[in-house]
C-alpha atoms as an extended CHARMM CRD file, in Angstrom:
* protein
*
       114  EXT
         1         1  MET       CA             17.5960000000        6.2780000000        9.7520000000  PROA      1               0.0000000000
         2         2  LYS       CA             21.2000000000        5.2210000000       10.3320000000  PROA      2               0.0000000000
         3         3  ILE       CA             23.8190000000        3.9030000000        7.9140000000  PROA      3               0.0000000000
         4         4  LEU       CA             26.5730000000        1.6840000000        9.2700000000  PROA      4               0.0000000000
         5         5  TYR       CA             29.7040000000        1.5790000000        7.1520000000  PROA      5               0.0000000000
         6         6  ASN       CA             33.2440000000        0.5700000000        7.9360000000  PROA      6               0.0000000000
         7         7  GLY       CA             32.5800000000        0.3410000000       11.6740000000  PROA      7               0.0000000000
         8         8  LYS       CA             31.0100000000        3.8100000000       11.9570000000  PROA      8               0.0000000000
         9         9  GLU       CA             27.3870000000        4.8890000000       12.2710000000  PROA      9               0.0000000000
        10        10  TYR       CA             26.0680000000        7.8280000000       10.2250000000  PROA      10              0.0000000000
        11        11  SER       CA             22.6810000000        9.3840000000       11.0140000000  PROA      11              0.0000000000
        12        12  VAL       CA             20.4550000000       10.3400000000        8.1040000000  PROA      12              0.0000000000
        13        13  SER       CA             18.0190000000       13.2380000000        8.4520000000  PROA      13              0.0000000000
        14        14  THR       CA             15.1640000000       11.9120000000        6.3340000000  PROA      14              0.0000000000
        15        15  GLU       CA             12.3250000000       13.6290000000        4.5440000000  PROA      15              0.0000000000
        16        16  ASP       CA              8.8480000000       13.0060000000        5.9810000000  PROA      16              0.0000000000
        17        17  ASN       CA              6.9460000000       11.2780000000        3.1770000000  PROA      17              0.0000000000
        18        18  GLN       CA              5.6420000000        7.9380000000        1.8650000000  PROA      18              0.0000000000
        19        19  LEU       CA              9.0320000000        7.0450000000        0.3900000000  PROA      19              0.0000000000
        20        20  THR       CA             10.8740000000        7.1900000000        3.6920000000  PROA      20              0.0000000000
        21        21  ALA       CA              7.9770000000        5.4610000000        5.4580000000  PROA      21              0.0000000000
        22        22  ALA       CA              8.0260000000        2.6120000000        2.9150000000  PROA      22              0.0000000000
        23        23  LEU       CA             11.8080000000        2.3870000000        3.1520000000  PROA      23              0.0000000000
        24        24  GLY       CA             11.5350000000        2.2530000000        6.9340000000  PROA      24              0.0000000000
        25        25  GLU       CA              9.3430000000       -0.8560000000        6.6310000000  PROA      25              0.0000000000
        26        26  LEU       CA             12.2390000000       -2.6620000000        4.8800000000  PROA      26              0.0000000000
        27        27  LEU       CA             14.7240000000       -1.9780000000        7.6760000000  PROA      27              0.0000000000
        28        28  PRO       CA             17.0610000000       -3.3000000000        8.8380000000  PROA      28              0.0000000000
        29        29  LEU       CA             18.7790000000       -3.8910000000        5.4850000000  PROA      29              0.0000000000
        30        30  LYS       CA             22.2170000000       -5.0650000000        4.4840000000  PROA      30              0.0000000000
        31        31  LEU       CA             23.1830000000       -3.9190000000        1.0050000000  PROA      31              0.0000000000
        32        32  ARG       CA             26.1900000000       -4.3740000000       -1.2400000000  PROA      32              0.0000000000
        33        33  LEU       CA             26.5320000000       -1.1260000000       -3.1670000000  PROA      33              0.0000000000
        34        34  THR       CA             28.4020000000       -0.6280000000       -6.4320000000  PROA      34              0.0000000000
        35        35  ARG       CA             30.3230000000        2.5210000000       -7.2910000000  PROA      35              0.0000000000
        36        36  SER       CA             28.9440000000        4.3210000000      -10.3430000000  PROA      36              0.0000000000
        37        37  ASP       CA             30.1690000000        7.2170000000      -12.4410000000  PROA      37              0.0000000000
        38        38  GLU       CA             32.5310000000        8.5550000000       -9.7380000000  PROA      38              0.0000000000
        39        39  HSD       CA             29.7150000000       10.1940000000       -7.7800000000  PROA      39              0.0000000000
        40        40  GLU       CA             27.6150000000        7.5040000000       -6.0850000000  PROA      40              0.0000000000
        41        41  TYR       CA             27.1600000000        4.0160000000       -4.7200000000  PROA      41              0.0000000000
        42        42  TYR       CA             23.8970000000        2.2190000000       -5.4360000000  PROA      42              0.0000000000
        43        43  ALA       CA             22.0940000000       -1.0770000000       -4.8620000000  PROA      43              0.0000000000
        44        44  ALA       CA             18.6900000000       -2.4790000000       -5.7210000000  PROA      44              0.0000000000
        45        45  LEU       CA             16.2400000000       -2.6740000000       -2.8460000000  PROA      45              0.0000000000
        46        46  PRO       CA             14.6400000000       -6.0490000000       -2.0900000000  PROA      46              0.0000000000
        47        47  LYS       CA             11.1480000000       -4.6370000000       -2.6590000000  PROA      47              0.0000000000
        48        48  ASN       CA              9.6890000000       -1.7400000000       -4.6470000000  PROA      48              0.0000000000
        49        49  VAL       CA              8.7590000000        1.3370000000       -2.6180000000  PROA      49              0.0000000000
        50        50  SER       CA              6.4040000000        4.1990000000       -3.4350000000  PROA      50              0.0000000000
        51        51  ALA       CA              7.9300000000        7.5890000000       -4.2240000000  PROA      51              0.0000000000
        52        52  ASP       CA              4.5470000000        9.3600000000       -4.0350000000  PROA      52              0.0000000000
        53        53  GLY       CA              4.9390000000       12.8020000000       -2.5210000000  PROA      53              0.0000000000
        54        54  ALA       CA              8.7570000000       12.6810000000       -2.5320000000  PROA      54              0.0000000000
        55        55  ILE       CA             10.8700000000       15.5010000000       -3.9400000000  PROA      55              0.0000000000
        56        56  SER       CA             12.6400000000       14.6570000000       -7.2000000000  PROA      56              0.0000000000
        57        57  THR       CA             15.8430000000       16.2340000000       -8.4930000000  PROA      57              0.0000000000
        58        58  SER       CA             18.3310000000       15.9210000000      -11.3290000000  PROA      58              0.0000000000
        59        59  TYR       CA             21.1200000000       17.5270000000       -9.2820000000  PROA      59              0.0000000000
        60        60  VAL       CA             22.5450000000       15.2380000000       -6.6090000000  PROA      60              0.0000000000
        61        61  LYS       CA             24.5660000000       16.4750000000       -3.6510000000  PROA      61              0.0000000000
        62        62  ALA       CA             27.4700000000       14.9300000000       -1.7660000000  PROA      62              0.0000000000
        63        63  GLY       CA             26.3690000000       13.1880000000        1.4220000000  PROA      63              0.0000000000
        64        64  TRP       CA             22.7560000000       12.8860000000        0.3450000000  PROA      64              0.0000000000
        65        65  VAL       CA             20.7380000000        9.6870000000       -0.0260000000  PROA      65              0.0000000000
        66        66  TYR       CA             18.3830000000        9.1460000000       -2.9640000000  PROA      66              0.0000000000
        67        67  TYR       CA             15.9920000000        6.6340000000       -4.5040000000  PROA      67              0.0000000000
        68        68  PHE       CA             16.2060000000        5.9070000000       -8.2420000000  PROA      68              0.0000000000
        69        69  LYS       CA             12.7210000000        4.6060000000       -9.0580000000  PROA      69              0.0000000000
        70        70  GLU       CA             13.5340000000        3.2140000000      -12.5140000000  PROA      70              0.0000000000
        71        71  TRP       CA             16.0100000000        0.7220000000      -10.9990000000  PROA      71              0.0000000000
        72        72  ASN       CA             14.3780000000        0.4850000000       -7.5560000000  PROA      72              0.0000000000
        73        73  ALA       CA             17.7730000000        1.5540000000       -6.2270000000  PROA      73              0.0000000000
        74        74  PHE       CA             19.0630000000        3.0850000000       -3.0130000000  PROA      74              0.0000000000
        75        75  ALA       CA             21.8090000000        5.5990000000       -3.8870000000  PROA      75              0.0000000000
        76        76  LEU       CA             24.3910000000        7.1980000000       -1.6240000000  PROA      76              0.0000000000
        77        77  ASN       CA             26.2090000000       10.1310000000       -3.2370000000  PROA      77              0.0000000000
        78        78  PHE       CA             29.7170000000       11.3350000000       -2.4670000000  PROA      78              0.0000000000
        79        79  ARG       CA             30.0640000000       14.0570000000       -5.1480000000  PROA      79              0.0000000000
        80        80  GLU       CA             27.7130000000       16.6730000000       -6.5250000000  PROA      80              0.0000000000
        81        81  LYS       CA             26.5730000000       16.0800000000      -10.0770000000  PROA      81              0.0000000000
        82        82  GLU       CA             23.9460000000       17.0410000000      -12.6250000000  PROA      82              0.0000000000
        83        83  ILE       CA             22.3560000000       13.7410000000      -13.7330000000  PROA      83              0.0000000000
        84        84  ALA       CA             19.7390000000       14.9930000000      -16.2360000000  PROA      84              0.0000000000
        85        85  PRO       CA             17.9170000000       13.5510000000      -18.0950000000  PROA      85              0.0000000000
        86        86  TYR       CA             17.6230000000       11.2130000000      -15.0860000000  PROA      86              0.0000000000
        87        87  SER       CA             16.0600000000       12.1680000000      -11.7840000000  PROA      87              0.0000000000
        88        88  VAL       CA             16.0610000000       10.6820000000       -8.2930000000  PROA      88              0.0000000000
        89        89  TYR       CA             13.8940000000       11.0930000000       -5.2140000000  PROA      89              0.0000000000
        90        90  VAL       CA             15.3210000000       12.6020000000       -2.0340000000  PROA      90              0.0000000000
        91        91  ILE       CA             15.5260000000       10.3070000000        0.9970000000  PROA      91              0.0000000000
        92        92  GLY       CA             17.6510000000       12.5880000000        3.1680000000  PROA      92              0.0000000000
        93        93  LYS       CA             21.0500000000       13.9380000000        4.2030000000  PROA      93              0.0000000000
        94        94  ALA       CA             23.6640000000       11.7450000000        5.8740000000  PROA      94              0.0000000000
        95        95  GLN       CA             25.5510000000       13.3830000000        8.7450000000  PROA      95              0.0000000000
        96        96  GLY       CA             29.1460000000       12.8830000000        9.8120000000  PROA      96              0.0000000000
        97        97  GLY       CA             31.0740000000       13.2540000000        6.5450000000  PROA      97              0.0000000000
        98        98  ILE       CA             30.3160000000        9.8550000000        5.0100000000  PROA      98              0.0000000000
        99        99  GLU       CA             30.8790000000       11.3950000000        1.5540000000  PROA      99              0.0000000000
       100       100  ASN       CA             34.5650000000       11.9120000000        2.3770000000  PROA      100             0.0000000000
       101       101  ILE       CA             34.9930000000        8.2510000000        3.3360000000  PROA      101             0.0000000000
       102       102  LEU       CA             33.0650000000        7.0290000000        0.2790000000  PROA      102             0.0000000000
       103       103  ALA       CA             35.1460000000        9.1110000000       -2.1490000000  PROA      103             0.0000000000
       104       104  GLY       CA             38.1820000000        6.9710000000       -1.2650000000  PROA      104             0.0000000000
       105       105  SER       CA             36.3670000000        3.6320000000       -1.1140000000  PROA      105             0.0000000000
       106       106  GLY       CA             36.5950000000        0.7830000000       -3.6400000000  PROA      106             0.0000000000
       107       107  ALA       CA             34.3350000000       -0.5430000000       -6.3900000000  PROA      107             0.0000000000
       108       108  ASN       CA             31.8900000000       -2.1840000000       -3.9480000000  PROA      108             0.0000000000
       109       109  ILE       CA             30.9820000000       -1.5080000000       -0.3410000000  PROA      109             0.0000000000
       110       110  GLU       CA             28.6910000000       -3.1480000000        2.1910000000  PROA      110             0.0000000000
       111       111  ILE       CA             26.4380000000       -1.1160000000        4.4490000000  PROA      111             0.0000000000
       112       112  GLU       CA             23.7020000000       -1.7510000000        6.9440000000  PROA      112             0.0000000000
       113       113  ILE       CA             20.7140000000        0.5520000000        7.1550000000  PROA      113             0.0000000000
       114       114  ARG       CA             18.6980000000        0.7170000000       10.3610000000  PROA      114             0.0000000000
């Protein structure tokens, strides 16, 4: 998987499970993400995906990509944070320091996922 943002391409090392396979079927995607709680950007996906077999966590890491099932949302994190009582499913780790760029970005961003 690759994320294109602000003219740069970031590779994502994805988990091997049904979630990433289902997400792959939606690609390519253009999403407008909203900044939330000073640790992430998120956007609803156009179609629900299965999180069966995916790893869930309540501690998100900078530079990692997650799926929030309750909102059917793709989330891209730029700061580490404990989010309990919520949990998200791991999609993978973005390479190339995208978290540093996102930390200084505005309220909304547009990305393309391939």
